[in-house]
All heavy atoms as an XYZ file, in Angstrom:
963
protein
N     123.682    109.210    126.566
C     124.610    108.982    127.661
C     123.821    108.729    128.942
O     122.814    109.355    129.210
C     125.534    110.187    127.815
C     126.423    110.080    129.045
S     127.690    111.343    129.074
C     129.004    110.382    128.380
N     124.301    107.823    129.753
C     123.660    107.440    130.995
C     123.848    108.514    132.050
O     124.933    109.054    132.219
C     124.295    106.140    131.488
C     123.785    105.748    132.838
C     123.623    104.269    132.904
N     122.559    103.716    133.643
C     121.292    104.048    133.675
N     120.837    105.005    132.970
N     120.437    103.421    134.405
N     122.783    108.821    132.776
C     122.867    109.779    133.874
C     123.299    109.039    135.138
O     122.741    107.994    135.484
C     121.529    110.460    134.116
C     121.135    111.379    132.984
C     119.872    112.116    133.268
N     118.802    111.188    133.581
C     117.696    111.520    134.236
N     117.515    112.739    134.641
N     116.770    110.630    134.480
N     124.292    109.568    135.825
C     124.768    108.957    137.057
C     123.673    108.954    138.111
O     122.843    109.843    138.172
C     125.979    109.719    137.604
C     127.216    109.495    136.761
O     127.237    108.511    136.002
O     128.135    110.307    136.864
N     123.706    107.936    138.920
C     122.846    107.786    140.085
C     121.364    107.561    139.770
O     120.534    107.624    140.645
C     123.029    108.939    141.042
C     124.436    109.006    141.612
C     124.515    109.951    142.751
N     125.676    110.471    143.322
C     126.959    110.358    143.056
N     127.337    109.677    142.151
N     127.909    110.923    143.687
N     121.026    107.372    138.506
C     119.664    106.992    138.161
C     119.591    105.477    138.309
O     120.347    104.761    137.645
C     119.289    107.428    136.732
C     117.926    106.884    136.344
C     119.323    108.942    136.619
N     118.727    104.966    139.189
C     118.691    103.517    139.409
C     118.350    102.743    138.141
O     117.489    103.134    137.363
C     117.589    103.344    140.457
C     117.437    104.671    141.094
C     117.789    105.677    140.039
N     119.062    101.664    137.955
C     118.789    100.741    136.863
C     118.064     99.537    137.454
O     118.240     99.199    138.616
C     120.084    100.322    136.181
C     120.777    101.501    135.524
C     122.046    101.082    134.842
N     123.174    101.670    135.537
C     124.421    101.588    135.131
N     124.728    100.912    134.049
N     125.376    102.167    135.803
N     117.285     98.888    136.625
C     116.478     97.750    137.079
C     117.133     96.437    136.663
O     117.662     96.316    135.569
C     115.076     97.818    136.495
C     114.288     99.026    136.946
C     112.991     99.186    136.165
N     112.135     98.042    136.227
C     111.142     97.879    137.093
N     110.897     98.825    137.968
N     110.390     96.800    137.087
N     117.036     95.473    137.569
C     117.512     94.127    137.302
C     116.474     93.184    137.897
O     116.207     93.238    139.106
C     118.879     93.909    137.970
C     119.521     92.540    137.812
C     119.904     92.302    136.349
C     120.756     92.442    138.691
N     115.864     92.361    137.059
C     114.833     91.449    137.528
C     115.422     90.056    137.675
O     116.003     89.509    136.742
C     113.631     91.424    136.562
O     113.129     92.757    136.426
C     112.524     90.516    137.081
N     115.271     89.506    138.877
C     115.744     88.159    139.187
C     114.537     87.379    139.671
O     113.951     87.707    140.711
C     116.841     88.180    140.269
C     117.288     86.774    140.605
C     118.012     89.043    139.817
N     114.153     86.359    138.910
C     112.914     85.624    139.156
C     111.771     86.645    139.170
O     111.572     87.322    138.202
C     113.005     84.790    140.435
C     114.123     83.738    140.357
O     114.332     83.178    139.260
O     114.803     83.519    141.371
N     111.057     86.790    140.281
C     109.966     87.760    140.345
C     110.336     89.006    141.140
O     109.480     89.833    141.430
C     108.728     87.114    140.984
C     108.133     86.024    140.113
O     108.271     86.114    138.877
O     107.532     85.082    140.663
N     111.594     89.146    141.492
C     112.039     90.272    142.310
C     112.730     91.315    141.440
O     113.619     90.992    140.663
C     113.013     89.794    143.409
O     112.377     88.782    144.186
C     113.416     90.940    144.307
N     112.303     92.560    141.617
C     112.933     93.671    140.901
C     113.933     94.321    141.838
O     113.598     94.724    142.954
C     111.886     94.706    140.433
C     112.567     95.905    139.784
C     110.900     94.061    139.470
N     115.164     94.393    141.377
C     116.247     95.042    142.113
C     116.594     96.345    141.420
O     116.522     96.447    140.198
C     117.484     94.140    142.141
C     117.296     92.918    142.971
C     116.768     91.729    142.572
C     117.625     92.772    144.346
N     116.757     90.852    143.620
C     117.274     91.471    144.723
C     118.193     93.625    145.297
C     117.469     90.986    145.997
C     118.389     93.158    146.570
C     118.028     91.846    146.917
N     116.998     97.324    142.202
C     117.489     98.591    141.676
C     118.966     98.681    142.021
O     119.372     98.270    143.112
C     116.729     99.765    142.296
C     115.215     99.740    142.088
C     114.565    100.895    142.846
C     114.861     99.811    140.612
N     119.748     99.214    141.110
C     121.180     99.342    141.368
C     121.728    100.624    140.759
O     121.237    101.105    139.756
C     121.956     98.128    140.889
C     121.855     97.797    139.431
C     120.808     97.199    138.798
C     122.839     98.016    138.423
N     121.093     97.038    137.466
C     122.333     97.528    137.207
C     124.118     98.568    138.433
C     123.034     97.575    136.020
C     124.822     98.622    137.245
C     124.282     98.120    136.055
N     122.687    101.178    141.463
C     123.384    102.368    140.999
C     124.877    102.157    141.191
O     125.305    101.326    141.996
C     122.961    103.641    141.756
O     123.215    103.468    143.134
C     121.497    103.966    141.527
N     125.623    102.927    140.459
C     127.074    102.858    140.513
C     127.597    104.257    140.768
O     127.089    105.220    140.202
C     127.601    102.321    139.185
C     129.095    102.168    139.018
C     129.657    101.180    140.026
C     129.410    101.724    137.601
N     128.590    104.379    141.616
C     129.164    105.682    141.894
C     130.669    105.595    142.086
O     131.229    104.511    142.286
N     131.299    106.742    142.035
C     132.742    106.838    142.225
C     133.023    108.172    142.885
O     132.383    109.167    142.557
C     133.471    106.750    140.882
C     134.950    106.737    141.008
N     135.650    105.580    141.253
C     135.869    107.730    140.931
C     136.946    105.867    141.313
N     137.096    107.174    141.133
N     133.943    108.183    143.825
C     134.295    109.456    144.452
C     135.768    109.460    144.858
O     136.407    108.422    144.930
C     133.385    109.763    145.629
C     133.593    108.887    146.833
C     132.710    109.359    147.976
N     133.187    108.772    149.194
C     132.423    108.224    150.110
N     131.122    108.207    149.943
N     132.941    107.717    151.193
N     136.253    110.655    145.132
C     137.658    110.849    145.501
C     137.804    111.561    146.831
O     138.889    112.035    147.132
C     138.381    111.673    144.423
C     138.453    110.971    143.115
N     139.402    110.027    142.831
C     137.675    111.056    142.016
C     139.215    109.567    141.612
N     138.172    110.176    141.095
N     136.756    111.661    147.612
C     136.824    112.450    148.832
C     136.413    111.598    150.015
O     135.241    111.206    150.079
C     135.931    113.675    148.695
C     135.967    114.577    149.905
O     136.987    114.589    150.600
O     134.970    115.275    150.137
N     137.215    111.263    150.943
C     138.627    111.613    151.052
C     139.546    110.599    150.372
O     140.751    110.817    150.276
C     138.867    111.608    152.560
C     137.952    110.553    153.065
C     136.728    110.624    152.165
N     139.010    109.479    149.912
C     139.831    108.469    149.244
C     139.150    108.050    147.955
O     137.957    108.259    147.775
C     140.035    107.257    150.162
C     138.722    106.608    150.578
C     138.884    105.557    151.653
O     139.912    104.872    151.670
O     137.969    105.426    152.460
N     139.908    107.442    147.060
C     139.358    106.982    145.793
C     138.616    105.672    146.012
O     139.194    104.700    146.513
C     140.487    106.806    144.784
S     139.903    106.415    143.130
N     137.322    105.649    145.659
C     136.557    104.417    145.784
C     135.426    104.383    144.777
O     134.963    105.405    144.287
C     136.031    104.222    147.205
C     135.125    105.278    147.834
C     133.681    105.074    147.460
C     135.270    105.208    149.339
N     135.012    103.184    144.461
C     133.861    102.930    143.598
C     132.871    102.137    144.434
O     133.265    101.308    145.250
C     134.284    102.124    142.348
O     135.154    102.937    141.557
C     133.098    101.719    141.503
N     131.583    102.408    144.231
C     130.593    101.674    145.014
C     129.411    101.265    144.141
O     129.028    101.952    143.208
C     130.133    102.470    146.232
C     129.639    103.859    145.931
C     128.300    104.091    145.661
C     130.512    104.936    145.895
C     127.846    105.367    145.369
C     130.069    106.209    145.611
C     128.724    106.416    145.347
O     128.284    107.676    145.051
N     128.877    100.104    144.473
C     127.702     99.528    143.824
C     126.616     99.431    144.888
O     126.825     98.785    145.917
C     128.037     98.145    143.265
C     126.883     97.316    142.724
C     126.273     97.983    141.495
C     127.359     95.900    142.387
N     125.496    100.099    144.656
C     124.401    100.092    145.617
C     123.261     99.248    145.060
O     122.846     99.427    143.907
C     123.913    101.521    145.903
O     125.021    102.309    146.325
C     122.848    101.535    146.973
N     122.759     98.329    145.886
C     121.684     97.404    145.505
C     120.547     97.494    146.516
O     120.783     97.569    147.722
C     122.199     95.965    145.511
C     123.360     95.635    144.580
C     124.067     94.378    145.049
C     122.834     95.453    143.171
N     119.314     97.476    146.006
C     118.169     97.350    146.899
C     116.981     96.791    146.125
O     116.895     96.940    144.909
C     117.804     98.681    147.565
C     117.400     99.742    146.586
O     118.265    100.356    145.978
N     116.107     99.962    146.423
N     116.106     96.123    146.850
C     114.888     95.614    146.236
C     113.963     96.790    145.974
O     113.903     97.734    146.755
C     114.218     94.597    147.139
C     115.016     93.311    147.245
C     114.454     92.385    148.267
N     113.107     91.959    147.906
C     112.572     90.822    148.310
N     113.250     90.017    149.090
N     111.350     90.507    147.955
N     113.234     96.753    144.874
C     112.359     97.868    144.510
C     111.344     98.166    145.603
O     111.032     99.323    145.850
C     111.656     97.572    143.187
N     110.854     97.136    146.281
C     109.843     97.373    147.320
C     110.459     97.792    148.655
O     109.741     98.147    149.577
C     108.948     96.140    147.519
C     109.614     94.960    148.176
C     110.252     93.994    147.193
O     110.512     94.349    146.037
O     110.502     92.846    147.606
N     111.781     97.766    148.759
C     112.483     98.197    149.981
C     113.532     99.245    149.610
O     114.717     99.065    149.836
C     113.160     97.009    150.671
C     112.218     95.943    151.114
N     111.241     96.155    152.038
C     112.108     94.653    150.728
C     110.559     95.031    152.221
N     111.066     94.106    151.432
N     113.089    100.349    149.084
C     114.013    101.378    148.584
C     114.915    101.955    149.668
O     115.944    102.526    149.362
C     113.240    102.510    147.925
C     112.610    102.112    146.631
C     111.881    103.292    146.000
N     111.247    102.885    144.770
C     111.722    103.166    143.575
N     112.827    103.864    143.458
N     111.099    102.762    142.493
N     114.530    101.833    150.914
C     115.323    102.424    151.992
C     116.224    101.421    152.697
O     116.843    101.742    153.699
C     114.409    103.128    152.993
C     113.599    104.213    152.351
N     114.161    105.401    151.928
C     112.289    104.267    152.018
C     113.223    106.153    151.384
N     112.080    105.491    151.422
N     116.303    100.204    152.195
C     117.226     99.182    152.702
C     118.265     98.946    151.623
O     118.068     98.152    150.714
C     116.502     97.873    152.985
C     115.474     97.943    154.051
C     114.869     96.569    154.237
N     113.668     96.626    155.039
C     112.878     95.603    155.254
N     113.166     94.432    154.696
N     111.817     95.730    156.003
N     119.360     99.644    151.721
C     120.360     99.598    150.655
C     121.638     98.915    151.107
O     122.151     99.189    152.180
C     120.692    101.013    150.195
C     119.532    101.686    149.539
C     119.916    103.012    148.963
N     118.745    103.586    148.329
C     118.472    104.863    148.332
N     119.286    105.713    148.918
N     117.394    105.300    147.742
N     122.113     98.050    150.244
C     123.422     97.431    150.424
C     124.381     98.163    149.498
O     124.146     98.246    148.283
C     123.383     95.949    150.064
C     124.735     95.244    150.001
C     125.402     95.236    151.378
C     124.578     93.837    149.458
N     125.446     98.705    150.066
C     126.445     99.397    149.250
C     127.752     98.623    149.343
O     128.369     98.545    150.404
C     126.630    100.841    149.717
C     127.600    101.604    148.838
C     127.573    103.102    149.057
N     127.706    103.441    150.461
C     127.372    104.622    150.977
N     126.873    105.563    150.213
N     127.537    104.860    152.257
N     128.150     98.039    148.215
C     129.426     97.337    148.129
C     130.483     98.368    147.765
O     130.393     99.017    146.722
C     129.361     96.235    147.077
C     128.310     95.145    147.339
C     128.271     94.166    146.176
C     128.583     94.436    148.651
N     131.462     98.518    148.635
C     132.471     99.565    148.494
C     133.794     98.937    148.060
O     134.254     97.964    148.662
C     132.644    100.331    149.825
C     133.701    101.407    149.690
C     131.315    100.910    150.282
N     134.373     99.501    147.029
C     135.665     99.052    146.492
C     136.645    100.204    146.638
O     136.600    101.166    145.862
C     135.521     98.634    145.023
C     134.516     97.541    144.814
C     133.186     97.845    144.568
C     134.894     96.220    144.901
C     132.244     96.843    144.388
C     133.962     95.201    144.728
C     132.632     95.516    144.471
N     137.505    100.121    147.648
C     138.504    101.163    147.901
C     139.790    100.842    147.152
O     140.222     99.703    147.114
C     138.791    101.260    149.390
C     137.682    101.888    150.166
C     137.993    101.990    151.662
N     136.984    102.755    152.335
C     135.796    102.279    152.692
N     135.472    101.031    152.434
N     134.918    103.069    153.296
N     140.390    101.879    146.588
C     141.677    101.713    145.936
C     142.738    101.449    146.998
O     142.705    102.031    148.074
C     142.017    102.981    145.158
C     143.232    102.857    144.287
C     143.397    104.083    143.417
O     143.671    105.162    143.970
O     143.223    103.947    142.193
N     143.632    100.545    146.706
C     144.706    100.232    147.636
C     145.747     99.363    146.953
O     145.655     99.112    145.744
N     146.716     98.881    147.714
C     147.755     98.036    147.122
C     147.153     96.817    146.409
O     146.422     96.036    147.015
C     148.604     97.605    148.320
C     148.333     98.648    149.364
C     146.915     99.085    149.140
N     147.412     96.706    145.138
C     146.901     95.583    144.359
C     145.434     95.685    144.004
O     144.881     94.779    143.389
N     144.784     96.774    144.374
C     143.352     96.983    144.110
C     143.185     98.242    143.271
O     143.682     99.303    143.620
C     142.565     97.137    145.410
C     142.673     95.966    146.356
C     142.036     94.733    145.779
N     141.867     93.713    146.816
C     141.374     92.522    146.587
N     141.015     92.175    145.360
N     141.244     91.662    147.556
N     142.487     98.099    142.156
C     142.346     99.198    141.214
C     140.862     99.482    141.005
O     140.076     98.561    140.776
C     142.992     98.825    139.864
C     144.452     98.417    140.082
C     142.863     99.969    138.859
C     145.043     97.598    138.962
N     140.505    100.746    141.099
C     139.134    101.161    140.797
C     139.179    102.074    139.574
O     140.241    102.419    139.086
C     138.456    101.837    142.009
C     138.331    100.861    143.164
C     139.185    103.086    142.446
N     138.019    102.453    139.077
C     137.911    103.215    137.833
C     138.908    104.355    137.756
O     139.198    105.027    138.729
C     136.492    103.760    137.690
N     139.427    104.560    136.592
C     140.402    105.606    136.327
C     141.386    105.086    135.300
O     141.430    103.893    135.015
N     142.174    105.955    134.756
C     143.100    105.573    133.696
C     143.984    104.415    134.142
O     144.482    104.440    135.255
C     143.977    106.767    133.305
C     144.901    106.442    132.165
C     144.437    106.482    130.870
C     146.213    106.060    132.408
C     145.279    106.153    129.820
C     147.047    105.732    131.373
C     146.580    105.779    130.081
O     147.401    105.447    129.053
N     144.163    103.368    133.367
C     143.704    103.167    131.993
C     142.355    102.464    131.909
O     141.951    102.031    130.850
C     144.800    102.280    131.397
C     145.195    101.409    132.536
C     145.083    102.302    133.764
N     141.666    102.344    133.031
C     140.387    101.636    133.071
C     139.231    102.596    132.823
O     139.351    103.802    133.008
C     140.212    100.938    134.415
C     141.279     99.922    134.685
C     142.329    100.205    135.536
C     141.249     98.689    134.062
C     143.322     99.283    135.773
C     142.242     97.756    134.291
C     143.280     98.044    135.149
N     138.096    102.046    132.460
C     136.911    102.849    132.222
C     136.069    103.014    133.480
O     136.326    102.379    134.507
N     135.074    103.858    133.389
C     134.160    104.086    134.511
C     133.464    102.778    134.866
O     132.949    102.075    133.998
C     133.137    105.149    134.148
N     133.502    102.431    136.124
C     132.853    101.207    136.580
C     133.757     99.995    136.620
O     133.360     98.945    137.109
N     134.974    100.111    136.122
C     135.902     98.979    136.142
C     136.551     98.859    137.517
O     136.941     99.853    138.120
C     137.009     99.151    135.107
C     136.540     98.909    133.691
O     135.453     98.330    133.505
O     137.252     99.318    132.756
N     136.667     97.625    137.978
C     137.436     97.313    139.175
C     138.336     96.134    138.831
O     137.977     95.285    138.024
C     136.546     96.996    140.398
C     135.588     95.848    140.099
C     135.794     98.244    140.858
C     134.805     95.358    141.316
N     139.511     96.106    139.433
C     140.469     95.046    139.114
C     141.425     94.865    140.277
O     141.543     95.721    141.148
C     141.245     95.394    137.848
N     142.104     93.727    140.264
C     143.184     93.508    141.218
C     144.423     93.127    140.428
O     144.333     92.729    139.263
C     142.829     92.410    142.228
O     142.772     91.163    141.597
N     145.573     93.253    141.074
C     146.828     92.958    140.401
C     146.892     91.506    139.939
O     147.516     91.198    138.932
C     148.002     93.275    141.317
N     146.236     90.605    140.661
C     146.299     89.183    140.310
C     144.958     88.612    139.857
O     144.806     87.412    139.740
C     146.839     88.379    141.490
C     146.020     88.570    142.754
O     145.149     89.450    142.783
O     146.266     87.833    143.726
N     143.985     89.476    139.598
C     142.672     89.003    139.160
C     142.279     89.618    137.841
O     143.083     90.246    137.158
N     141.026     89.444    137.487
C     140.533     89.995    136.244
C     139.922     91.363    136.450
O     139.909     91.909    137.548
N     139.416     91.915    135.360
C     138.721     93.196    135.394
C     137.230     92.916    135.317
O     136.774     92.155    134.466
C     139.139     94.084    134.203
C     140.634     94.376    134.248
C     138.333     95.381    134.191
C     141.147     95.058    132.997
N     136.477     93.530    136.220
C     135.024     93.436    136.184
C     134.466     94.837    135.988
O     134.915     95.784    136.631
C     134.475     92.829    137.478
C     134.868     91.379    137.767
C     134.280     90.926    139.096
C     134.399     90.457    136.641
N     133.468     94.959    135.115
C     132.856     96.254    134.838
C     131.489     96.295    135.513
O     130.573     95.562    135.134
C     132.717     96.472    133.335
C     132.215     97.854    132.994
O     131.511     98.484    133.776
N     132.578     98.328    131.823
N     131.357     97.158    136.504
C     130.125     97.264    137.275
C     129.005     97.967    136.518
O     127.912     98.132    137.059
C     130.400     97.981    138.596
C     131.371     97.263    139.529
C     131.674     98.119    140.749
C     130.829     95.907    139.944
N     129.239     98.343    135.272
C     128.175     98.874    134.424
C     127.439     97.765    133.682
O     126.419     98.026    133.056
C     128.745     99.862    133.394
C     129.010    101.213    134.006
O     128.111    101.833    134.559
N     130.239    101.662    133.927
N     127.959     96.554    133.736
C     127.352     95.437    133.010
C     126.350     94.707    133.901
O     126.710     94.235    134.987
C     128.428     94.468    132.552
C     129.388     95.073    131.549
C     130.494     94.120    131.135
O     130.455     92.929    131.522
O     131.405     94.571    130.434
N     125.095     94.604    133.469
C     124.079     93.938    134.292
C     124.458     92.514    134.698
O     124.147     92.083    135.812
C     122.835     93.946    133.407
C     123.050     95.088    132.477
C     124.534     95.149    132.239
N     125.144     91.787    133.833
C     125.553     90.426    134.172
C     126.535     90.387    135.324
O     126.480     89.496    136.175
N     127.428     91.357    135.377
C     128.388     91.458    136.480
C     127.656     91.835    137.762
O     127.893     91.263    138.820
C     129.510     92.468    136.146
C     130.377     92.748    137.357
C     130.341     91.966    134.975
N     126.734     92.791    137.654
C     125.945     93.191    138.827
C     125.150     92.003    139.346
O     125.070     91.776    140.558
C     125.029     94.381    138.489
C     124.076     94.690    139.633
C     125.866     95.607    138.144
N     124.596     91.212    138.451
C     123.833     90.025    138.860
C     124.728     89.055    139.629
O     124.324     88.467    140.649
C     123.238     89.337    137.623
C     122.633     87.970    137.871
C     121.405     88.034    138.780
N     120.964     86.731    139.208
C     120.075     85.985    138.564
N     119.503     86.424    137.457
N     119.739     84.812    139.042
N     125.954     88.878    139.202
C     126.877     87.985    139.905
C     127.176     88.511    141.307
O     127.231     87.739    142.273
C     128.153     87.797    139.095
C     127.890     87.011    137.811
C     129.074     86.934    136.899
N     130.235     86.374    137.569
C     131.486     86.636    137.205
N     131.737     87.437    136.184
N     132.498     86.093    137.853
N     127.376     89.835    141.448
C     127.585     90.409    142.774
C     126.334     90.270    143.631
O     126.418     89.963    144.822
C     128.005     91.881    142.679
C     129.481     92.061    142.492
C     130.002     92.328    141.242
C     130.355     91.958    143.566
C     131.370     92.483    141.054
C     131.724     92.107    143.393
C     132.231     92.370    142.135
N     125.167     90.470    143.036
C     123.908     90.303    143.756
C     123.769     88.870    144.270
O     123.432     88.651    145.443
C     122.739     90.662    142.841
C     121.341     90.422    143.394
C     121.074     91.284    144.608
C     120.303     90.691    142.302
N     124.041     87.896    143.424
C     123.953     86.492    143.830
C     124.937     86.171    144.948
O     124.597     85.466    145.907
C     124.196     85.568    142.634
C     123.064     85.590    141.624
O     121.972     86.109    141.933
O     123.284     85.096    140.489
N     126.157     86.690    144.854
C     127.169     86.430    145.880
C     126.784     87.106    147.199
O     126.932     86.515    148.275
C     128.537     86.914    145.410
C     129.677     86.531    146.318
C     129.967     85.034    146.375
O     129.592     84.294    145.444
O     130.588     84.606    147.370
N     126.272     88.325    147.128
C     125.828     89.021    148.346
C     124.665     88.275    148.990
O     124.605     88.152    150.224
C     125.421     90.455    148.014
N     123.766     87.755    148.176
C     122.628     86.991    148.701
C     123.118     85.720    149.380
O     122.674     85.381    150.481
C     121.647     86.653    147.558
O     121.176     87.881    146.984
C     120.471     85.843    148.062
N     124.045     85.029    148.738
C     124.582     83.791    149.322
C     125.262     84.046    150.661
O     125.247     83.185    151.545
C     125.563     83.145    148.346
N     125.832     85.236    150.832
C     126.517     85.584    152.082
C     125.594     86.238    153.105
O     126.032     86.608    154.194
C     127.689     86.515    151.790
C     128.784     85.842    150.986
C     129.860     86.826    150.607
N     130.851     86.208    149.761
C     132.153     86.297    149.953
N     132.632     87.002    150.946
N     132.986     85.699    149.126
N     124.325     86.423    152.760
C     123.371     87.030    153.687
C     123.651     88.491    153.979
O     123.416     88.962    155.089
N     124.124     89.235    152.988
C     124.528     90.623    153.203
C     123.400     91.640    153.054
O     123.590     92.804    153.380
C     125.665     90.996    152.243
C     126.965     90.225    152.408
C     127.986     90.699    151.383
C     127.508     90.382    153.814
N     122.250     91.243    152.561
C     121.179     92.214    152.339
C     120.599     92.677    153.666
O     120.251     91.872    154.524
C     120.094     91.627    151.440
C     120.613     91.306    150.075
N     121.012     92.274    149.188
C     120.829     90.126    149.460
C     121.441     91.705    148.079
N     121.356     90.402    148.223
N     120.489     93.991    153.841
C     120.050     94.534    155.129
C     118.570     94.288    155.406
O     117.761     94.223    154.492
C     120.333     96.030    154.995
C     120.344     96.292    153.533
C     120.815     95.028    152.877
N     118.252     94.178    156.676
C     116.878     94.012    157.133
C     116.305     95.310    157.677
O     115.116     95.402    157.925
C     116.810     92.924    158.210
C     117.205     91.545    157.708
C     116.250     91.017    156.644
O     115.033     91.236    156.763
O     116.742     90.403    155.677
N     117.152     96.323    157.886
C     116.710     97.591    158.458
C     116.942     98.720    157.455
O     117.761     98.609    156.549
C     117.478     97.877    159.749
N     116.206     99.818    157.665
C     116.388    101.000    156.821
C     117.805    101.535    156.942
O     118.458    101.382    157.967
C     115.408    102.103    157.221
C     114.006    101.859    156.782
N     113.671    101.214    155.623
C     112.829    102.193    157.363
C     112.364    101.158    155.507
N     111.821    101.733    156.550
N     118.260    102.151    155.885
C     119.570    102.774    155.886
C     120.465    102.188    154.814
O     120.109    101.235    154.125
N     121.622    102.786    154.692
C     122.637    102.308    153.758
C     123.644    101.499    154.559
O     124.211    101.987    155.524
C     123.337    103.489    153.044
C     124.427    102.977    152.128
C     122.326    104.322    152.278
N     123.823    100.259    154.174
C     124.713     99.346    154.885
C     125.928     99.070    153.997
O     125.819     98.408    152.969
C     123.970     98.061    155.239
C     122.748     98.320    156.057
N     122.788     98.448    157.416
C     121.465     98.534    155.696
C     121.574     98.705    157.869
N     120.753     98.763    156.836
N     127.066     99.603    154.407
C     128.298     99.442    153.638
C     128.951     98.094    153.937
O     129.033     97.678    155.083
C     129.298    100.550    153.980
C     128.909    101.894    153.410
O     128.006    101.939    152.554
O     129.509    102.903    153.809
N     129.409     97.462    152.876
C     130.180     96.222    152.970
C     131.379     96.344    152.042
O     131.265     96.907    150.950
C     129.349     95.010    152.545
C     128.230     94.644    153.470
C     128.708     93.964    154.746
O     129.818     93.400    154.753
O     127.954     93.996    155.729
N     132.495     95.789    152.456
C     133.673     95.727    151.602
C     133.356     94.808    150.423
O     133.012     93.635    150.616
C     134.862     95.210    152.404
C     136.150     95.152    151.610
O     136.180     95.595    150.442
O     137.154     94.666    152.173
N     133.459     95.317    149.217
C     133.137     94.527    148.036
C     134.257     93.626    147.544
O     134.022     92.714    146.755
N     135.484     93.854    148.044
C     136.616     93.076    147.540
C     136.525     91.587    147.836
O     136.898     90.777    146.971
C     137.940     93.668    148.014
C     138.274     94.963    147.341
C     138.393     96.188    147.918
C     138.527     95.176    145.947
N     138.698     97.140    146.981
C     138.786     96.546    145.756
C     138.549     94.344    144.838
C     139.075     97.100    144.520
C     138.839     94.896    143.593
C     139.094     96.249    143.440
N     136.034     91.145    148.999
C     135.898     89.691    149.189
C     134.947     89.051    148.168
O     135.185     87.923    147.721
C     135.363     89.567    150.616
C     135.855     90.797    151.310
C     135.786     91.873    150.252
N     133.890     89.749    147.784
C     132.983     89.235    146.767
C     133.683     89.190    145.409
O     133.560     88.215    144.666
C     131.717     90.079    146.693
C     130.689     89.846    147.787
C     131.129     90.452    149.096
C     129.354     90.405    147.380
N     134.413     90.262    145.099
C     135.198     90.312    143.863
C     136.158     89.119    143.806
O     136.259     88.438    142.779
C     135.976     91.631    143.796
C     137.052     91.648    142.748
C     136.786     92.094    141.456
C     138.344     91.210    143.039
C     137.779     92.110    140.494
C     139.342     91.227    142.079
C     139.047     91.671    140.810
O     140.044     91.675    139.852
N     136.875     88.875    144.912
C     137.829     87.764    144.948
C     137.137     86.437    144.671
O     137.663     85.598    143.945
C     138.542     87.716    146.302
C     139.504     88.886    146.497
O     139.932     89.506    145.499
O     139.817     89.188    147.668
N     135.970     86.248    145.242
C     135.218     85.018    145.014
C     134.784     84.891    143.554
O     134.915     83.825    142.945
C     133.989     84.988    145.931
O     133.231     83.843    145.705
N     134.302     85.979    142.976
C     133.848     85.941    141.585
C     134.984     85.747    140.596
O     134.854     85.013    139.625
C     133.080     87.219    141.245
C     131.780     87.443    142.012
C     131.156     88.778    141.626
C     130.804     86.311    141.784
N     136.116     86.390    140.840
C     137.236     86.248    139.910
C     137.954     84.907    140.102
O     138.559     84.401    139.162
C     138.234     87.423    140.017
O     138.693     87.531    141.345
C     137.581     88.712    139.545
N     137.887     84.334    141.293
C     138.509     83.020    141.536
C     137.791     81.965    140.699
O     138.428     81.065    140.148
C     138.468     82.661    143.008
N     136.465     82.078    140.560
C     135.723     81.100    139.769
C     136.003     81.286    138.278
O     135.945     80.333    137.521
C     134.201     81.187    140.025
O     133.746     82.501    139.730
C     133.877     80.839    141.466
N     136.338     82.517    137.852
C     136.697     82.759    136.451
C     138.037     82.138    136.118
O     138.266     81.664    135.016
C     136.783     84.267    136.165
C     135.466     84.954    136.056
C     135.602     86.439    135.746
O     136.743     86.964    135.821
O     134.595     87.054    135.444
N     138.974     82.186    137.078
C     140.328     81.706    136.830
C     140.453     80.195    136.996
O     141.408     79.608    136.536
C     141.309     82.409    137.763
C     141.394     83.894    137.482
C     142.254     84.623    138.508
O     142.732     84.034    139.469
N     142.413     85.918    138.316
N     139.486     79.579    137.639
C     139.541     78.124    137.892
C     139.264     77.331    136.625
O     138.774     77.743    135.660
C     138.555     77.743    138.975
């Protein structure tokens, strides 16, 4: 069984990325995907997926790491291929931080972009 919060590796070209997945309920239900380059461990991009109208994060009937919308598909943030797609979309949008710290971004616009290309 996978241990939570242990960084997983994803290699893109010659760059090694680390990623973790988390879920919490305090004070609201949300799932988050954290990405950072291995050589910049203290520059973290955290894509946050908050539960809300038409937005579903992990929990029954979905599995851990699943995110979905009422009008879109289901994406599983435990799958390296899905994480790679979010990484590519974040890179295209220039979301990777240049300074130390955790930089939160709403992940739903990226999700919408990724699921729109699936439905097209």
